[in-house]
LOVEX-735988 format. One record per residue (C-alpha): x, y, z; residue in one letter. Coordinates in pm, whole numbers, padded with zeros to 5 digits, always signed. Layout:
REM LOVEX-735988
XYZA/...
//
This chain:
REM LOVEX-735988
-00766+00007-02073X/-00722-00325-01918X/-00692-00299-01488X/-00370-00480-01540X/-00231-00230-01786X/-00279+00038-01529X/-00130-00115-01253X/+00208+00032-01184X/+00500-00200-01291X/+00883-00146-01321X/+00986-00112-01714X/+00681+00119-01778X/+00636+00488-01750X/+00388+00561-01437X/+00228+00869-01324X/+00469+01132-01274X/+00762+00948-01437X/+00890+00814-01781X/+01221+00678-01646X/+01073+00326-01609X/+01274+00284-01283X/+01142+00039-01031X/+01086+00266-00751X/+00914+00507-00954X/+00666+00242-00993X/+00685+00120-00647X/+00598+00491-00549X/+00299+00517-00789X/+00155+00205-00637X/+00200+00298-00291X/+00062+00636-00336X/-00257+00522-00457X/-00577+00544-00234X/-00566+00335+00042X/-00275+00098-00052X/-00061+00155+00247X/-00398+00139+00454X/-00444-00235+00312X/-00080-00316+00331X/-00061-00232+00684X/-00403-00404+00778X/-00323-00738+00642X/+00029-00703+00830X/-00202-00787+01105X/-00275-01098+00958X/-00495-01241+00681X/-00843-01101+00678X/-01178-01166+00463X/-01304-00881+00253X/-01524-00728+00482X/-01266-00763+00787X/-01007-00581+00587X/-01253-00331+00489X/-01310-00242+00840X/-00937-00253+00933X/-00815-00027+00628X/-01071+00252+00786X/-01364+00146+00596X/-01296+00234+00263X/-01539+00187-00033X/-01577-00173-00170X/-01493-00045-00518X/-01195+00080-00402X/-01081-00181-00204X/-01165-00422-00503X/-00955-00217-00736X/-00650-00229-00504X/-00683-00575-00417X/-00662-00651-00801X/-00363-00441-00821X/-00188-00583-00546X/-00235-00946-00681X/-00148-00827-01007X/+00202-00726-00850X/+00254-01030-00616X/+00231-00823-00298X/-00127-00988-00174X/-00275-01329-00206X/-00590-01531-00154X/-00590-01775+00148X/-00832-01990+00268X/-00801-01734+00556X/-00853-01457+00340X/-00640-01205+00171X/-00254-01210+00281X/+00041-01038+00255X/+00311-01252+00029X/+00676-01269+00147X/+00753-00985-00085X/+00493-00730+00062X/+00621-00860+00449X/+00982-00769+00322X/+00833-00423+00189X/+00697-00306+00500X/+01013-00450+00689X/+01217-00219+00432X/+00973+00078+00486X/+01008+00051+00887X/+01318+00301+00874X/+01110+00543+00674X/+00819+00524+00911X/+01034+00574+01235X/+01191+00878+01018X/+00827+01018+00941X/+00724+00981+01288X/+01048+01163+01433X/+01016+01431+01140X/+00598+01499+01259X/+00739+01532+01647X/+00980+01809+01522X/+00716+02004+01315X/+00426+01978+01530X/+00342+02121+01855X/+00219+01903+02146X/-00131+01916+02067X/-00027+01764+01712X/-00116+02052+01518X/+00136+02204+01291X/+00361+02488+01427X/
//
């Protein structure tokens, strides 16, 4: 199977769902190893492959290559003279997800103790 065929896309069945709904494709894509870390790392600004690998927590080069290809394929990142960068769609996605991040932080505070351990 070609990598582009394996990349989650609206209108196609994805892992865990055959509904072909865009949200399911997005959740499948974002749920893949290191994807959100890459997007958050690029929110700091464009980065070369090595700089991005470091910003994203030292992920394996093969994983980073795979995720970069997937994210480029669906128009969330692009190559620029300064390195890899978020597209306007990716910036809008991160902005749209900010309330969810806030909710998750509040939720974590409710279910963990002061030391960060689960209750």
